[in-house]
N, C-alpha and C positions, 0 to 999 in steps of 0.2 A: 828547443824541442819540447820542453816541459809545459805544464799548465799551471796557471796561478791558482792558489788555494782561495777559497771563498773568504770574503771579508770577515774579520773577527768582531764578535759582539761582546766578548769577555772583557771585563774592566781592565785586565792586564794586557790589553791588546799590544801586539808587537808586529814588526814589519812582516809582510808576506814574503814567501820565497817560491822559487820554481823548482820542481822536482823532475828528475828523469823517470821516476815511477810512472808519472802520467804519460811520458813519451813511450816507454816500453809497453805499457798496457794498451796505450792508444794504437800503437802499431799492430798489436795482437788483435784488438777488436775491429780494426779496419778490415781485417780479414773476416771477419764475421758480421698540571700545576696545582700543584696543591697550595693551599693557603691555611695558616694556623696562627692564632693568637696565643702566646705562651705566657703564663704568669711568671713573675720573677722567681727563680729558684735561689735558695740560700747558698752562700759561698761555701767552698770546702767540699764536703761529701756529696755524692750524687743521689742522696735520698733513697739509698737502697738499690738503685738501678745498677745492674752488673753488665759490663760490656762484653765479658767473655761469653762467646757463643751467641751474642745478640744478633738478631736479624734486622733488616731494614725497618720492618714494622715495629720491632721492639724499640729501636732508637727513636722513631717518630712518636710512638706512644709516650715514651718517657719524657720527651721534650714537650709534647702537647699537654701532658698532665701536670707539668711543673715539677716533676721529680728530678729533672736534670736540665741544665742549659746545654746548648751546643758546645760552648767552651768547656764545660765539665766533661762532656762525652769525649771530646777530642783529647783533653788532658788525660783522661783515663787510659786511652789507647797509647798515648805517648809514654805514660808511666809504665805500661806493660812492656813496651819496646825497651825502655831504659833498664827496667828491672831484669828482663829475661834474655834478650837477644844475645848479647855478648857473654854474659855470665854463664849461660847454659851451654854455650858452644853451638847454638843453633846457627847464628850468623846468616840470618835471612835478609836483614835490612842493610842496604848500602848507605843510604843517606836519608835523614829525616827532614821534612819540609819545615824550615824555620818560620814560615808564614802561616802554618796550619792554624794556630790559635788566633791569629789576626783574622783569618777568614771566618773562623767560628764566631768570634765576637761580632763581626759584621752581620752574620746570619741572625744572631740573637737580637741585634738592634732592629733588624727588619721585622722579625717575628713580633717583637714587643710593640712595634709601631703598626702592626696589622697589615704590613706590606706582603705582597705575594712572594712566594719562594718556589724554587724548582722542585721537581718531583723526587729528587734524591738529596734534598737539603740535609746537610750535616752528616751525610754518609761518608765515612772515611774509606779511601781507596788506596790499596797497595799496588804500585805500578811497576811492572817488570822493567829492568834497566835498558831495554831496547826501544821503549816508547819515548818519543821526544817530549820533554817537559821544558818549557822556556825558562823556568825558574830553578831547575835542578839539573845536575850533570846527567848525561846519557852516554854510557860507555859501551854498551853492547857486550859487557864482560871483558873488555880489552883494556889493558893498562895503557895502550897507545892512545886511547880515547878518554883518559881519566879526567881531563880538564875540558872536555867538549860540552858546550852549552848551546843547544839548538836555539835558533831565533824564534821559534814558536812551538805550539803544542801539536802532538799527533791528533788526528781526527777524533779518535775515541776519547782521548784525554780532554780535548776541547768540549766534546759533547757532554761528558760527565761534569766538567766545571760549569758549563752553562746550565746544567740541572742542579747546581749548587752542591754537588758532591765536593769533598775536600781531599786532594791528594796529600796523604799524610806522610808517605815515604816511598822511596824506590827500593826495589828488591833485587837480590843477586840472581845470576843466571849463568848457564854454561857459556863459556867464551864463544862469541859470535853465534851462539845458539847451536854449536856444532854437535853437542853430545846429548843423546837421550838417556845415557847411563847415569850421569851425575851432574850436579850443579856446582861447577868449579870455574872460577874466573881468575884471570891474572890481575884484574882491577880490585877485587874484594875478597878473594879466597874461596873457601869451601863451605857450602851450606849443608846442614844435617837434616835428617827427618825428624819432625816434631814428635813422632810417636816412638822413635827409637834413635837416640842421638848418635849411635854408632852405625846407622844405616843411611843410605842415600834417599833423597826425595825424588829420584829420577831426574831428568833434565828435559828441556833446559829451563823451564819455568819453576824450578824447585824452590827458589827464593820466595816467589809469590805464594806458592802452595803451602810451604811450611809457615810462612807468616800469617796467612789466612787461617790455617788450622790452629795456630797458637793464639788467635784473636788479637793480632797486632793492628787490625783494622777490620772494618765490616765486610768488605768485598775486595776482590783483586782482579788485575788484568794480566793475562799471559798471552803468549803466542805459540802457534803450533804449526810446524812445517811437516813433521812426521809423527810426533808423539807429545810435543812439549806442553800442551794443556792437559790432555787426557791421561798421560802417564803420571805426572805429578798429582793430578786429582785422584787417581787410583791409589797411589802410595800414601796419600794424606787424608783419605776419607772425605773427599770433596765432590761437588758437582762441577764439571768443566765441560764446555761445549766448543767444538770446532764446527763452524758454520759451513754451509755450502760455499764453495769458492766463488766469489763474486757477490755474495750477499752483504759482506762487511768490508769496510775500508782498511787498508794497511798503510795509508798515507802517514808519514811521520814515524814509521816503525823501521828500525834497522833491518834490512832484508837478509834472509839466508838464501832462499830459492823463491823468487818472486811469484812464480806461477804455481807454487804450492803453499806459500805462507798464508796463515789465517791468524787473526787476533780475536780475543774474546775473554769472557769472564771466568773466574774461578771463585766459587762461593760455597758456603757451608750448607746452604739449602737450595733446592731446585727453584723455589719461588723467588729467592733473591737473584738467582741466575737469570730468570726470565725478566725480572725488573731491570736489571742492568742491560740485558740484551736488547730490550725495547729502546733503551736510550742510545746505545752505541751502534746498533745496526742501521744501515741506511745508505742511500746513494751518495757518492762523493765524487765530484768531477775531477778531483786531484788523483783519484785512483780509478781510471777508466775500466778496470776489471769489474767494478761495481755496476757497469752498464748491463752486465749479464743478469743481475738481479734487481734492476731498477724498479720493475713493476711487480716484484714477487714478494713484497712485504705485506703481511696481514695487518689489520688495524692495531692488533696488540697480541703479544705472545702469552700474556697471563690468562687469556680466555681459554687456553688449552689446559689449565691446571684444574683437574677434577680428581677427587679421591677415588671415584669409580671409573677412571679413565681407561682401565684395562678391559672393561666389558666390551665384548663384541670384536676385539682385535685379533688378528692372526699375526703371530710373531715367529719368524724363522730362527732356528738354532744352528749357528754356523759351527758345527762340530769339527770342521777342518782346523779351526783355531782353538780347539779344546781337546787335543789328542792326549790320552794318558801317557804315551811315550815321551811327550814333549813338555809335560806339565807337572807342577807340584800337586800331589794328591789332595792336600788339604784345600788348595784353591779350587780344584775341580769339584770337591765336595761343596764348597760355598756356591759355586756356579750351579750345581744341580739343585741346591736348596733355593737359589734364586729362580730357577725355572719353575719349581713347584710353587713358589710365591706368585709368579706370574699367572700360573694356572688358577690358583685359588682366587686371584683377583678378577678372573673372568676371561683371560686371554686363551685362545686356542694356539697350541704350539705346532709348528711344522718342524719336526725333528727326525732326521737332519734336514736342514736347508742346504742345498748344494748349488754352488756357483760353477757351472761348466768351465772347464779349462782354467780353473783357478791357479793350479800349479804353473801353467804356462804364463799366465799374467804376472804372477809373482816373480818368475824367472826372467821376464822380458826386460830389456834395457830401456826403461821409460824415464830415466832420471836425466835432467839437463843440468850439468855442473856450472851454473850461471852465477854463482855467488860473487865472484870478482867483478863481473859486469854490473850486477844489481847493486852491490855495495858502492861501486863507483858513482852510480846515480844518486845514492843517498849522500855520499860525501860532497858531491857537487851541490846538493841542496843546502849544505851548511855555509856555502859562500866562503868568505875570507876566514871564517872561524874554523874551517876544516883543518884537522891536524896533519892531513896528508891527502893525496888525491887517488891513491891506489893502495889497497891493503898489503900489497907486496912490499911496500916501503916499511911497514911495521914488521913484516916477516924478516926482511933483511937487517933491520935494527935489532932483532931478537926481542921485540916487545910482544911477547906472547907466552902463555904457559906451555910447558914441554909437551903436554898431551895433544895439543892442536897443531904441532909443527908439521906432521905428515899431511893433515887436511889442508893447511895453508899451501904447502908445496904442491899438492894435487890441484887445487883450484888455480894456483898460479900458472898452471900450464895452459890455461884458456884465456882468450883475449879479454882485455879490460875495456876496450872501446869499440867492440864490434857486437851488435845485437846477435843473440844466439840463432835467430832465424836466418842470419847471413853467414853462419859458420860453414865450414866445409869438412864434413857434411853438416847440413843445417840441423838445428835442434829446435823444432817448432814448439811453441808454448801452448799450454792448455787454453782453450779446449781443442786446439788444432793438432795436437800431437796424436798421430794415428794409433799408437799403442795404448795411450791413456784413454782415447776415445773408445777403442774396442773394449777395454776393461770396463769403463763406465756403462757402455751399452750392454755388456754381458751381465753385469750385476742387476741392472734394471730389468732386463729380459727375464732373468731368473726369479726376481721378486714378483714380476707380473705373472709368470707361469705358475708360481706357487701360491699366488694370491695373498702375499704377506704385506702387512703394513710397515714392518720394520724387521731388523735382524739384530740378534744379540750374540755376544761372545764375551769371554773374560777379557778385560783390558790388558792385564798382564797375567800370565799363567805361572809366574814365580813371584816370591816375595821380594821386597826391596833388598838389594845387595848390601853387604857391609861396605862402609866408606873405604876401608883399607883395600878392598878388592873390587872396586866399582866396575872396572873394565873386565877383569877376569871372570867375574860372576854375573855379568850382564846376560840375562836370558829371560825369555817369556814375554817380550814386548810385542803385543799384537797390534798396537796402534799404528805402526808403520805400514800395515799390510793391505788395507783396502781404501780407507778414506783419502789419504793424501794423493795417491795416483789418480783416483776417480773424481776427486773434487766433491765427493758426497759428504753430507753432514753427519757428525757422530758426536756422542756425548758419553761421559762416564758418570755413574752414580754409585755411592758406596753399596757393597754387597756383603759386608761383614769383615771379620778380622781373622786372619790365619793365626792359629794358636791363641786366639783371644787377644792378640797384641798388635799384629801387623796388618794394616788396611789392605783390602782388595776391592777392585771395582768391576762393575758390570757395564759393558759398552753397548750402546744402542746406535745402530746405523740405519739411516732412512734414505728415501729418494731425494733428488735435488729439491731444495726449498721446502722440505717437509719438516722444518724445525718445530712447528707446532705439534707434530706427531711425536717428536723426540721429547719435548717438554711434557706432553700428556703422559707418555709411558713412564718417564723418569719420575714425575711427581707422584703418580699413583703408586708406583713401586716404593718410592721413598716413604710415602705416608703409611703404606701397609707394613713396612719392615722397620723403619726408624733405626737403621744400622749406625748412623753417625753418633759418635761420642767424642768428647774433647780429649786431647792428649793429656795424660796425667802429670807430665812435667811442667805444665803451664796453667796452674789453677787460678781461680779468681784471687785478686789482691784485696786486702782489707782497705776500707776507706781511710783516708788520712785523718 
């Protein structure tokens, strides 16, 4: 029933496989180069180039000027991982790519020969452990998948490698992406927050977020079913975007809930996020959900990056997600300061912006518990290399962390081999779920009536919880409440630090396929405020 993936052009090409992802989304939709010559750099030190907090442009300028080779840049990141990750207790990285330096040397040879290179050449990528990488294990946070090596790369990983980015490492995640509260797996343990090592980085992409924040790589990839890009981005002073559902491919990503899952970048700057997004966004026949957005991609997302981008915009303030009785007062103060910054930048605020019947939409039963079925399709795609064919095998063997036992038992009560659309009662997928459709229409109608270009609210209204009480002190997660059910795009950008120490994020929500508007607002706000700063526990390292 699946669809073949497109032929590989990557030099490490491996056999194609067939995915039930295509079949599931297909049933749903049936219802509906840059070039540079680089002087040789001296061996050893990187000529004063510091990789901590380095942007994509910083890396490219250092290589083009001869201050560093690609090999030296990659080695500098590897040294940071080796020096800091385990010793600090951060535990963000699961496995380092043993071929990263080999890839870097190959790029150096091409540059020296004046050969063309991809637009993300020598940019190191930290990849969440639920993205398929043919050369590294992909566990999804489960000890039951510890030795799983997919036969090929996820769509986004392949796109990045084709642009000459280098996968430097895989990163830890919440087991099966179940938890927005914490990043804890049975395969690799617990990840801490780079800004406060006794606090959570949220979940489930906390490994990528903490690793990017600590400059273990230039950029990162995460996934977001309800919170898992935007929440960790908020807790780690990063930019993170969840695209319109259907604009980006999830092929080769271990699913949680396939009609809510989105994959995308986590970066230290909005500009880097836009550059990565330009590479990874696009139509993919192996994920027919992307048929929805096939003709909705602009020529480039970086065109939206303007320092004066707030001028002339109308932005709605969703006060329903910033109520004093439900929020930490210091984070609300940061939010109020962010609103004033938006005004100073030239935006008109509609405050409050109201979504009619919001409480009814939030209370509606719009969630389809399809994890077991969707994961079955992924396991099928692994062919003979799959460790099992049904996640309940791992559950029965006790191959899981204790905190996910209840979730596994819950999902085990639903069929593994019957599409949700054929359940009794049926559970129609997005965009055909009537409750989700009504919610989406209600938000768009409210935005149209208020004449707003986007909507803002705090990403979390409470600070990161202590590691020791990650579940008990879980509160303030707004990311679950609008974007996942409606399929709307949303992103988080740093809005300051609670108590001067714990990051907080401003979330920007827009109409379908209005990612350029999100990048425009996020970039202008970032440039006006410059809230991001590096975590103190991970300073630059002296050159050898």
